[in-house]
C-alpha positions as a Markdown table, in Angstrom:
| # | Residue | x | y | z |
|---|---|---|---|---|
| 1 | Met | 75.5 | 114.2 | 113.0 |
| 2 | Lys | 76.7 | 115.8 | 109.9 |
| 3 | His | 78.1 | 112.6 | 108.5 |
| 4 | Ile | 75.0 | 110.7 | 109.4 |
| 5 | Lys | 72.9 | 113.2 | 107.5 |
| 6 | Asn | 75.3 | 112.8 | 104.5 |
| 7 | Thr | 74.7 | 109.0 | 104.5 |
| 8 | Leu | 70.9 | 109.1 | 104.7 |
| 9 | Pro | 70.2 | 109.8 | 100.9 |
| 10 | Val | 72.4 | 106.9 | 99.9 |
| 11 | Leu | 71.0 | 104.5 | 102.5 |
| 12 | Leu | 67.5 | 105.5 | 101.5 |
| 13 | Phe | 68.3 | 104.8 | 97.8 |
| 14 | Ile | 69.8 | 101.4 | 98.7 |
| 15 | Thr | 66.7 | 100.6 | 100.7 |
| 16 | Leu | 64.5 | 101.6 | 97.7 |
| 17 | Met | 66.6 | 99.4 | 95.4 |
| 18 | Asn | 66.2 | 96.5 | 97.9 |
| 19 | Thr | 62.4 | 96.8 | 97.8 |
| 20 | Ile | 62.4 | 96.4 | 94.0 |
| 21 | Ser | 65.2 | 93.8 | 93.9 |
| 22 | Gly | 62.7 | 91.0 | 93.0 |
| 23 | Gln | 61.5 | 92.9 | 89.9 |
| 24 | Glu | 62.9 | 92.2 | 86.4 |
| 25 | Val | 62.4 | 94.4 | 83.4 |
| 26 | Glu | 63.0 | 92.4 | 80.3 |
| 27 | Lys | 66.6 | 91.1 | 80.7 |
| 28 | Asn | 67.6 | 93.5 | 83.5 |
| 29 | Ser | 67.9 | 93.0 | 87.2 |
| 30 | Phe | 68.3 | 94.8 | 90.5 |
| 31 | Tyr | 70.0 | 93.7 | 93.7 |
| 32 | His | 71.9 | 95.0 | 96.7 |
| 33 | Ser | 75.3 | 93.9 | 98.0 |
| 34 | Gly | 77.5 | 94.5 | 101.1 |
| 35 | Glu | 81.1 | 93.7 | 101.9 |
| 36 | Phe | 83.6 | 93.8 | 104.7 |
| 37 | Asn | 87.0 | 95.2 | 103.6 |
| 38 | Ala | 90.4 | 94.7 | 105.0 |
| 39 | Gly | 93.7 | 96.3 | 103.9 |
| 40 | Asn | 95.5 | 99.4 | 105.0 |
| 41 | Tyr | 92.1 | 100.4 | 106.3 |
| 42 | Tyr | 89.2 | 98.3 | 107.6 |
| 43 | Gly | 85.5 | 98.9 | 106.9 |
| 44 | Leu | 82.4 | 98.0 | 105.0 |
| 45 | Asn | 80.4 | 99.0 | 102.0 |
| 46 | Leu | 76.7 | 99.0 | 101.0 |
| 47 | Asn | 75.7 | 99.1 | 97.3 |
| 48 | Ala | 72.6 | 99.2 | 95.0 |
| 49 | Asn | 73.3 | 97.4 | 91.7 |
| 50 | Tyr | 71.7 | 97.3 | 88.3 |
| 51 | Val | 72.6 | 94.8 | 85.6 |
| 52 | Arg | 71.6 | 95.1 | 82.0 |
| 53 | Glu | 71.4 | 91.9 | 79.9 |
| 54 | Glu | 73.9 | 90.2 | 82.2 |
| 55 | Lys | 76.6 | 92.2 | 80.5 |
| 56 | Tyr | 76.7 | 95.8 | 81.8 |
| 57 | Ser | 76.7 | 96.7 | 85.5 |
| 58 | Phe | 76.0 | 100.0 | 87.3 |
| 59 | Gln | 76.5 | 100.5 | 91.0 |
| 60 | Val | 75.7 | 103.3 | 93.5 |
| 61 | Gly | 77.1 | 102.9 | 97.0 |
| 62 | Tyr | 78.5 | 104.0 | 100.3 |
| 63 | Ser | 81.6 | 102.8 | 102.1 |
| 64 | Ala | 83.3 | 103.7 | 105.4 |
| 65 | Asn | 86.8 | 102.7 | 106.3 |
| 66 | Leu | 89.0 | 103.4 | 109.3 |
| 67 | Arg | 92.4 | 102.8 | 110.8 |
| 68 | Leu | 94.4 | 103.8 | 113.9 |
| 69 | Ala | 95.5 | 107.4 | 113.5 |
| 70 | Arg | 98.8 | 107.6 | 111.7 |
| 71 | Glu | 99.7 | 110.9 | 113.4 |
| 72 | Arg | 99.1 | 109.6 | 116.9 |
| 73 | Pro | 102.0 | 110.4 | 119.2 |
| 74 | Asp | 104.2 | 107.4 | 120.1 |
| 75 | Asn | 103.6 | 107.9 | 123.8 |
| 76 | Tyr | 99.8 | 108.2 | 123.4 |
| 77 | Ser | 97.8 | 106.4 | 126.1 |
| 78 | Ser | 94.0 | 106.2 | 126.3 |
| 79 | Gly | 94.0 | 105.7 | 130.1 |
| 80 | Leu | 91.7 | 103.5 | 132.1 |
| 81 | Val | 88.7 | 105.3 | 130.5 |
| 82 | Gly | 89.7 | 104.2 | 127.1 |
| 83 | Ile | 90.2 | 100.6 | 128.3 |
| 84 | Met | 86.8 | 100.5 | 130.0 |
| 85 | Leu | 85.2 | 101.8 | 126.8 |
| 86 | Phe | 86.8 | 99.1 | 124.7 |
| 87 | Gly | 88.9 | 101.5 | 122.7 |
| 88 | Leu | 86.0 | 103.7 | 121.6 |
| 89 | Thr | 88.0 | 106.8 | 122.5 |
| 90 | Thr | 91.0 | 105.7 | 120.4 |
| 91 | Pro | 91.8 | 108.3 | 117.8 |
| 92 | Ile | 91.2 | 107.0 | 114.3 |
| 93 | Asp | 91.5 | 108.1 | 110.6 |
| 94 | Gln | 88.2 | 107.8 | 108.8 |
| 95 | Val | 87.3 | 107.8 | 105.1 |
| 96 | Gln | 83.7 | 107.8 | 103.8 |
| 97 | Asn | 82.9 | 107.4 | 100.1 |
| 98 | Phe | 79.8 | 108.1 | 98.1 |
| 99 | Gln | 80.5 | 106.3 | 94.9 |
| 100 | Val | 79.2 | 105.6 | 91.4 |
| 101 | Leu | 80.7 | 102.8 | 89.4 |
| 102 | Ser | 80.0 | 101.0 | 86.1 |
| 103 | Gly | 81.5 | 97.9 | 84.5 |
| 104 | Arg | 81.3 | 94.8 | 82.3 |
| 105 | Ile | 80.3 | 91.3 | 83.4 |
| 106 | Phe | 81.9 | 88.2 | 82.0 |
| 107 | Leu | 80.3 | 84.8 | 82.7 |
| 108 | Leu | 82.8 | 82.1 | 83.6 |
| 109 | Asn | 80.4 | 79.1 | 83.2 |
| 110 | Pro | 77.3 | 78.4 | 81.1 |
| 111 | Lys | 74.9 | 78.7 | 84.1 |
| 112 | Gly | 76.2 | 82.1 | 85.2 |
| 113 | Thr | 76.9 | 80.9 | 88.7 |
| 114 | Ile | 80.5 | 82.3 | 88.5 |
| 115 | Arg | 81.2 | 85.6 | 86.9 |
| 116 | Val | 83.6 | 88.5 | 86.9 |
| 117 | Asn | 82.2 | 92.0 | 87.3 |
| 118 | Leu | 84.9 | 94.6 | 86.3 |
| 119 | Leu | 83.8 | 97.8 | 88.1 |
| 120 | Ala | 85.5 | 101.2 | 88.1 |
| 121 | Gly | 84.3 | 104.7 | 88.9 |
| 122 | Val | 84.5 | 107.8 | 91.0 |
| 123 | Ala | 83.6 | 108.8 | 94.5 |
| 124 | Leu | 83.2 | 111.8 | 96.7 |
| 125 | Ser | 85.5 | 111.0 | 99.7 |
| 126 | Ile | 85.2 | 112.6 | 103.1 |
| 127 | Ile | 88.4 | 112.3 | 105.1 |
| 128 | Arg | 88.3 | 112.8 | 108.9 |
| 129 | Glu | 91.5 | 112.7 | 110.9 |
| 130 | Pro | 92.6 | 113.9 | 114.4 |
| 131 | Lys | 94.9 | 117.0 | 114.6 |
| 132 | Asn | 96.1 | 119.6 | 117.1 |
| 133 | Trp | 97.6 | 117.1 | 119.6 |
| 134 | Glu | 98.3 | 118.6 | 123.0 |
| 135 | Tyr | 100.0 | 116.8 | 125.8 |
| 136 | Thr | 98.1 | 116.8 | 129.1 |
| 137 | Asn | 100.5 | 114.9 | 131.4 |
| 138 | Ser | 97.6 | 112.6 | 132.4 |
| 139 | Trp | 98.3 | 108.9 | 132.4 |
| 140 | Leu | 96.1 | 106.9 | 134.7 |
| 141 | Leu | 92.4 | 107.7 | 134.1 |
| 142 | Val | 92.1 | 109.8 | 130.9 |
| 143 | Pro | 94.0 | 110.0 | 127.7 |
| 144 | Asn | 97.3 | 111.9 | 128.0 |
| 145 | Tyr | 96.6 | 113.9 | 124.8 |
| 146 | Thr | 93.7 | 116.0 | 123.7 |
| 147 | Phe | 93.0 | 116.5 | 120.0 |
| 148 | Asp | 90.4 | 117.7 | 117.5 |
| 149 | Tyr | 89.0 | 116.2 | 114.4 |
| 150 | Gly | 89.4 | 117.9 | 111.0 |
| 151 | Ser | 87.7 | 116.9 | 107.8 |
| 152 | His | 87.8 | 117.7 | 104.1 |
| 153 | Ser | 86.4 | 116.3 | 100.9 |
| 154 | Thr | 88.1 | 115.2 | 97.7 |
| 155 | Leu | 87.4 | 113.1 | 94.6 |
| 156 | Ser | 88.6 | 109.5 | 94.3 |
| 157 | Phe | 89.1 | 107.1 | 91.5 |
| 158 | Ile | 88.0 | 103.5 | 92.4 |
| 159 | Val | 88.9 | 100.2 | 90.8 |
| 160 | Asn | 86.8 | 97.4 | 92.2 |
| 161 | Pro | 86.7 | 94.1 | 90.1 |
| 162 | Lys | 84.6 | 91.4 | 91.7 |
| 163 | Ile | 84.4 | 87.7 | 91.4 |
| 164 | Glu | 80.7 | 87.0 | 92.0 |
| 165 | Phe | 79.1 | 83.6 | 92.9 |
| 166 | Pro | 75.3 | 83.9 | 92.4 |
| 167 | Phe | 74.8 | 80.2 | 93.1 |
| 168 | Thr | 71.0 | 80.9 | 93.2 |
| 169 | Arg | 69.0 | 83.5 | 91.3 |
| 170 | Tyr | 68.5 | 85.5 | 94.5 |
| 171 | Tyr | 71.5 | 85.1 | 96.7 |
| 172 | Gly | 75.3 | 84.8 | 96.3 |
| 173 | Phe | 78.7 | 85.8 | 97.6 |
| 174 | Thr | 81.4 | 88.1 | 96.4 |
| 175 | Leu | 85.2 | 88.4 | 96.5 |
| 176 | Ser | 86.6 | 91.7 | 95.5 |
| 177 | Pro | 90.0 | 93.4 | 95.5 |
| 178 | Val | 89.6 | 97.2 | 95.7 |
| 179 | Ile | 91.8 | 100.3 | 95.2 |
| 180 | His | 90.7 | 103.9 | 96.1 |
| 181 | Ile | 93.1 | 106.6 | 94.8 |
| 182 | Asn | 92.9 | 110.3 | 95.6 |
| 183 | Lys | 95.4 | 113.2 | 96.1 |
| 184 | Asp | 95.4 | 112.7 | 99.9 |
| 185 | Arg | 94.9 | 109.1 | 100.9 |
| 186 | Asn | 94.9 | 105.8 | 99.1 |
| 187 | Phe | 93.1 | 102.6 | 100.2 |
| 188 | Tyr | 93.8 | 99.1 | 99.0 |
| 189 | Gly | 92.4 | 95.8 | 100.2 |
| 190 | Ile | 90.1 | 93.0 | 99.6 |
| 191 | Gly | 86.4 | 92.6 | 100.4 |
| 192 | Ile | 84.3 | 89.6 | 101.2 |
| 193 | Gly | 80.5 | 89.9 | 101.1 |
| 194 | His | 77.1 | 88.9 | 99.9 |
| 195 | Met | 74.5 | 90.0 | 97.3 |
| 196 | Ala | 70.8 | 89.5 | 97.4 |
| 197 | Gly | 67.9 | 90.3 | 95.0 |
| 198 | Leu | 67.5 | 89.2 | 91.4 |
| 199 | Leu | 71.0 | 88.3 | 90.5 |
| 200 | Arg | 70.7 | 86.5 | 87.1 |
| 201 | Arg | 68.3 | 84.9 | 84.7 |
| 202 | Lys | 66.8 | 81.5 | 85.0 |
| 203 | Asn | 69.0 | 78.6 | 84.0 |
| 204 | Pro | 68.6 | 78.0 | 80.2 |
| 205 | Pro | 66.4 | 74.9 | 79.5 |
| 206 | Lys | 68.1 | 71.8 | 78.5 |
| 207 | Lys | 68.2 | 71.0 | 74.8 |
| 208 | Asn | 66.0 | 68.2 | 73.6 |
| 209 | Thr | 68.3 | 65.5 | 72.2 |
| 210 | Glu | 65.6 | 63.1 | 71.1 |
């Protein structure tokens, strides 16, 4: 419940940004984006984005990534209960990030349907991992180890350049390598996702050659 409460302010902000995603103030735009990430962790992110003059980008977002617990004993077994619950009781390492990024956009074609968004920034990272492993000598029905989860927070530095494909003014796709660096855990991978809202200006009118 504690982590759910922590995510509510960011999710509410993203929802608010989504409701105004169709608005444009002069040459600025708002949109939301989401991606699935794969690397040494697996997860997803949700972001609210603001672009000024199709040059400068700002992003506020939330991401959650997980992997099988690295400290899990070699002889760990989830038992029949774990199998019946489709692995939901499997111990995992979790990292949540509340992040703020900014960057510079470079258009790769005249229409702006392919662009690079060079984003970097910082995040408050919450790391949650299993600890205090105790062998129970149980094998058949229940896991043969008990454990507790411990959590702590740290600051992370994020580099997240994106190749964006806003093939319409209101919807597009993203491809983005990402690196999260902090003093405890590092995450690297690549994300594939979508963006929706007001993504770019209207196509410039054709010049009259007559």
